[in-house]
N, C-alpha and C positions, 0 to 999 in steps of 0.2 A: 504494500500500500504506500503510495506516494504521499508524503506529508509535507505541508509547507514548513520551511525551516523556522519561521518565526510567526507568532501570533501578530495579527495586524490591527491597527487602530482605525477608528473612523477618520474621515478627512479632517485635517486641522483647520480648514476654512470654516468649519462649524463654529469655531471660537469667535472669530471676528464677525460672523453673521449674528451670533447671539449678542455680541457687544453692540453692534449697530442697532439691533432690535431693542436692547435695553435703553440706548440713548434716545431712540424714537419714542419709546413709551414714556420717557421723562419730558418730552417736548410739550405735551398739553399742559402739564403742571407749570412749566416755565412761562408759556404763553398766557395762562390764566393769571399768574402773579404779575406779569408784565402789563397786561391790558386792563386789569381790574385793580383799583386802588385797595379796596377792602372786600375781597371775595367772600361770600357767605358760605356756610357749611354745605348748602345744597349744591353749590358750584364746585367747591374745593374737594369735597369728599369723593365724588366719582373719579376725578382726574388723579387723586392720590391713590385710590384703589387700583386704577389702570396702571399707574407707574409702579406700584408695589408688585403687581402681578407680572409686569414685564421684566422687572429686575429679578424676581424669583425664578421665572422661567429661564432666563438667561443663565443664572447661576446653576440651576438644576441641569441644564444641557451641558454646561461646562464640566460638571462633575461626571455626567454620563459619558462624555468624550474621554475623560481621564481614566475611567474605570471599565471601559468596554473594549473587548478584544474579540476577534473572530478569525476563523480560518476555514479553508475548504480542502478536503482530501478527495481521493478517488471515490470513497463510499459515503462520506458524511460531511455535513456542514456544522460547525460548532461555534458557539458564542458564549462569552463570559461577561457578566454584568454585575453591578451592585457595589455599593460602598460599605454600608454596615452589614448588609446581608448579601453575601456573594451567591450568585446564581450561575449555573453552567448548564447549557442545553446543547444536546447533540442530536441531530436529525438525519436519518438515512436519506440519501438522495432519491432512492426509489419511492419514498413516501411523499415527495413533493408533487403537488397538483397544479400549482400556479405560482407565477412570479410576477409581481407588479412593481412598477417604478412610478413614483409621483414626485412632483417638485412644485412647491409654492413659489411665489414671486421671488422671495429672498433666496431660495435655493437656486433658482434659475440665474439670478444675478451673480451668484458665487460659483456657478458651474458644478453644483453637486446634486445628488438625487437621493431620495429615500427608497430603499428596497424592502419590500414585504414579501416574505416567502410563506405560502399557504399550504397546509396539508388537508384542509377541508374538514377537520374534525370539529365537533361542536364545541362552543365556548370561545371566549376571546383569545385564550392562549393557543387554541388549535387552529382558529381561522387564520391568524397570522402567527405562525409558529416562531418565525424569526423576523425581527424588525431592525433594520440598520438605518439610522438617521444621524448623519448622512455620509455617503461615500461619493467619490468623484464620478463624473459621468462615464468615463472609460471603465472604471471598476464596476459600476452598475451594469454596463453592457456586458462585461465579461462574466459577471455573476449570473446574469440572466441566461447567457448562452450555455455556461457550464451546468447550471442547475437543471435546465430544461432538456438538454441533450444528453447529460450524463457523460460528457467527454472526460476521459481520464486525465488526471493531473490537477494539482491545486493551483490556486491563484498565485502567480509568481513562482511556481515550481518548474522552472526550466533549467537550462544550462547555467543561467546566471541567477542567483538568489536576489529577491527583491527586498530591500530594507522595509522595516515597518513604516507605514504611512507613505511610502513612495508610490508614484504614479505607475501603474502597470503599462506595459507596452501595448500598443494597439494590436488587436488580433490580426493574424494574417488572413486576408479574405480568400486565399486559395486553400486554406487548411480545411480539414473535415469539420472542425468545430464551428466554422463560420456559416452564417445563413447563406443559402444560395440565392443571389439576387435575381437570377432568372426564374426561380420558383416563387417569387414574391408576387402574389396575385391579389389585387384589390377586389373585394366583394361588395363593398358599399362605402359611400361617402355621404357626408351631411348634406342635406338639401334644406334650404331655408323655408321651403314650402311646408315643412313639418312644424313650423312655429305655432300655428293655431292649435295643433294637437296638444301642446304643452303649456299654454297660457290661459286656457279657459277652464273654469271649475272652482271648486271650493278653496283650493290653496291660493288662488289669486286674491280672494277676500282676506285670507290670513296674512298674506304678504302686504296688502294695503293697510291692514290694521297695525302690523308691526312698523311699517314706515311712518304712519301717522303718529303713532305713540312715540316712536323715537324722535321724530322731528319736533313734536310738541314739547317733549321733555327737554330736548337740547335748546330749543328757543326760549323756554321758560327759565332755564338755568342762566342764560345770558341776558335776561330781562326783556326779551322780545314777546309782545302780546300776540301770539299766533291766533287765538280765538277772535280777538278784535280785528285782525287783518282779514280773516276769512269773512267775518260779519260785514265788513265794509266792501266786499267785492260786489255784492248784489243787494237789492232791496228785498230781503227775504220775507218781510211781513207783507209786502205787496204781492209777492208770488203765492202766498198761502202755504199751508202745511203740505198739501199733496205735491204741488210742483216743486217745493223745496226738497221734499224727500226724493223725488225722481231725479232732480239735478244732482243732489248730493250723492245718491246711489250711483249715478253714471260716472261722476268724477272719481269716486272711490274705486269703482270697477276699473276705470281706465288706468288709475294709478297702480292697482294690483296687476293688471295685464302688462303694463310697462315694466314693473319690477320683475315679474316672471319671465318676460322676454329677455331682459338684460341678464338674468341668471342663466337662462337656457343658452344664450349665445356664449357667455363666458365659460360655461361648463363644457359645451360641445363644439367649440371652435376647432376647426380642422379635424373633425372626427373622421376616422378611417378604420374600416374593418378589413383585414387582409389575412390571407392564408400564406404563411411563411414557411418554406421548406427548410428543415434543419438536417443535421447529420443523422438524427435518430427518427425522423419522420416529418411532422409538420405541427405548427401551432396556429391557433386563431388569435390574432393580435388586434387589439383595439387601442388607438391613440386618440387623445382628445385634450382640450383645455386651452384657454387663452392666457390667463394669468397663472393659474395652477394647472400644470400638465399632469396627465396620468396615462400610463401604458400598462395594459394587462395582457399576459400571455397565457393561453390555455392549451394544454397538451391535447391535440386532436385525437390521439389514441384513446383518450378517456371519454370522448363525447359519444353519447348513446342515443341522442335524438334532439328534437327542438320542441319548445312549447310556445304557442302564440296565444296571448290573452287579450280579449276585447272587453274593456270596461263598459258596463251597461249605459252609463250616462253619456259616454262619448261614442257609442256604437253607431249613432246616426251620422257621425263624421267619418266612419270607417277607421277608427283609431285602434292601434294594437301595440302591445309590448312583446318583445321577442327575447327569449332566453334559451340557452342550450341546456339539455339534460345531460349532465356529466357527473362522473364520480369525483369526489374530493373538492368541489367548488362551493364557496359560501353562497347560501341562498338568502338568509335573513340578515341583511345589513343595509345601511344607507346606500351603498354602492356595491351591489352583489356582483361577484365575478362572473356569474352566469349570464348577465345582460350583455347582449352583443349588438343591440341597436337602440338608439334613443326612441322614445315613443313617436310613432309616425303612422302612415297609412298602412292598412292591413295588406293591401296588394303588394307593397314593397316588402313587408315582412314575409309574405309567402314566397316571393321570388328569392329573397336572401336565404330563407330556410332551405330551399332547394339547392342553392349554391353551397351552403354549409354541409349539407348531406351528400353533395356531389351527385345530384339527380337532375335529369332533364324535366321539363314542364309536364311531359306526359306521365312521368312517374312521381310527380310532386304529391305527397300525401295530403297536403293542405288544399289541393284543388280538386280532389276526387270526392264525389258525393258519398256520404257515409250512410250506413244502414239506419233507417228511422226506428224508433222504439215503439212498442205497442201502445194502443190507446189506454190500456190499463195504467200506464205510467202517468198519463195526464189525469186520470181519475184520482190517482193517489195524491197528486199535488193539489187538485181542486179540493179534495177532502181535507187536507191540511189547512188550506185557505179558509174553508168554512169553519173548521174547528178553532182556528185562531180568532176569527171574527166572533164566534159564539163566546169564547172565553172573554174577549174584550167587552161584549155586551153584558155578560154576567157581572163582571167587575164594576162596570158603570152603573148597573142596576143596584148593586149592593151599596155603592157610594151614594147614590141618590136616596137610599133609605136611611143611611147613618149620618149624612152631612146635610143639615137643614138648608144651608145656603145654596145647594145645588138644586136645579129644577128637577121635578119628578120624572120628566121624560128625557133625561140626559142620556139614557141608554140607547135612544134612537141614533145618537151620534156614532155609536159603535157600528151600526149597520153601514155607515158610510165607508168603512174599511173593506167591505166585501168586494166592490168592483175592483179597486187596485190590487187586492189580494188575489182575486181570480186572474187578473191580467198578469200578475207576477208568476202565477202557476203556469199560465200558457207560455210565457216567455221562457221559463225554466224548462218546460217540456220541449219546446222547439230547439233548445240548445243541446239536447241529448243526441248522441250519435256514436257509433263505433264501427270499426271495419279493419280489414287487412289490405294494405296497399304495398305490394312487392315484399320487401324485407322489413316492413314496419307495421307495428300495431298502432292504430290510431283510435283515440278515445276523445270524446268532447262532452263537456257538461259545464254548469255554472249559471247562476242568475246574475249576481252583481258583476261578475267577471267571467265571461264565457271562454274557457280554456280549451284549446285543441292541442293535444300532445301526440307526437309521433315518436315512438320508442322502438329501437331496433329489436327485432324478435329474438335474436340470440342473446340480448341483454336481459330477457325475462328469466328469472330464476325460480319463480314459484307463482302460485295462484291462491287467492283467498275468495271464498264464496260466502256471502252473508245474506240472510233472509230475516226480515222482521216479521212480526205476526201479520201485519197488513200486506206485506209483500207475498207471504205464503198464500194468503187468501186470493190475491190478485194474480198469482202465477208469475211473480217477478223475482229477480235476484240481482244483487250487486256483485259484479265480477271484477276483482282487483288484481292486476299484474304486479308482482313485487320485483324490484330490481335494486341493484346497489347504487344506482345513479339518482340524481335529482331528489325528489321528495321521498323516494323509497318505494312508493306504490302509486299506480295510476288506475283509476276505476272506470269501468263501464257501468253506469248506474241504471238500475231498472231494466235489465235485459230480460227477454223471455227465459224463465227458469228451465224450460224444456230444451233450449238450445245453448245454454250457457256453457256446459261442459264440452259440447262439440266445438263451439267457437274457441274455447281455450285450447283444446287439443290441436285445432288447425293453426292457431297463432303460434304456439310453441309445442311442436310435436314431441312427444315422449315424456313430458313432465307428469302427465296424469296417467300414463300407461300402467305403472305399477299399481295404482289405486283401482283403475278400471279392470285390471286383470285379476284382482283378488275376488274369489268367489264369495258371494253373500252368505253370511252365517245367520241362521234363524234359530232362535231358542226352541228347544223341543219341549 
């Protein structure tokens, strides 16, 4: 086993980055004391807290640079951290599922990158098993290449040893470890026509509320009457309450949409999804970001399928989210490694899904009609809608009896839930579907988010069949395919019970053969 001759430090440029960050955090305090003769506690306290946090973060990062060492061998990547409590972590290279590099604006100015190595295990420590903040850009590139390709040799382990903290030599583009430029194929790029899919909705109102609150608090801290300024823009009394509410709502909505648009552009600037050939196969690489850049590499050998989700409230726009079904990638996070496209048109998602699965349009599992489910599945959902409405009516009837302030016939309001509940039942039923398209098992379901998932049939490792009391009476069953990738199981809900086993056997031949071959035993 080749071992790096010395443990390596993080890049020393981290020190002056943190020093500059600490100086900038003190700037608001200095400006406040300079511009205001006698700043009050309401003004001085926030800037003092910001300054203290900035200085503390800079000192903490300096200690982290001093006490962090890492090295890479043929078989493992190792890291040592900690001041009072020393921690050492050793991770086998064959357990690595993703390598991502990120850079905030201060990192980009200094030419360094943050490297996060993921194993896909649950929990914060497993989702990012190793975190290096920060290393030089060349070192980050070499780490990404070595960790994803498994190329023998440690960083700096050549004929000439590399001193601790020294800059590694640029990799030879003709070597086996280098990515093949000829095999770098772009699958998708950002299109600004996707912007409406990302700025409309509830979060635009949350963004507007945050901007208004922050602006009002900042203006008040410096003695500016923001409420009086807004009140003087229009004659609100002459407009009346209704028109005032309409105009205010439009202005708040426009502010939220503008804030969401700026955030989307900053996050997805220069987005590119590419298939990059490496010495050991290929990776799906996404790069994006304007001020803060991010690159995520996913080993394509571990991809088992694609999932396209269509949110209910945006379905009229044809909006979809696209994720890969893969082993060892984080699912539950603010920026899941499974996401391969920004939210955009479903037609683009289907085309990119076929490119990722390396299928032509005729074999695209997201364009082939799926098997409809029996009418009994609709009756089951309508039954639940009626049951939920009945429960609401009973609760309102009880409240009308025990609360004198409520009108006696308030229970009639509960009946108003029946039409939307039945409509939701119909939408949920129309979302159901399942089928086999080539080498892929395809299932579809969901009310609030209609998810269509195509999973490679060889990736199915088992089946789960579930029947509730109502499903047994209606002749239905839920058939779930278990897999080591993604969520772990993907279900065809409310399929005919008589054909469930036959469908499972045709989707993954041989898994149920031992069970079907066993003779039935009847008690004597």
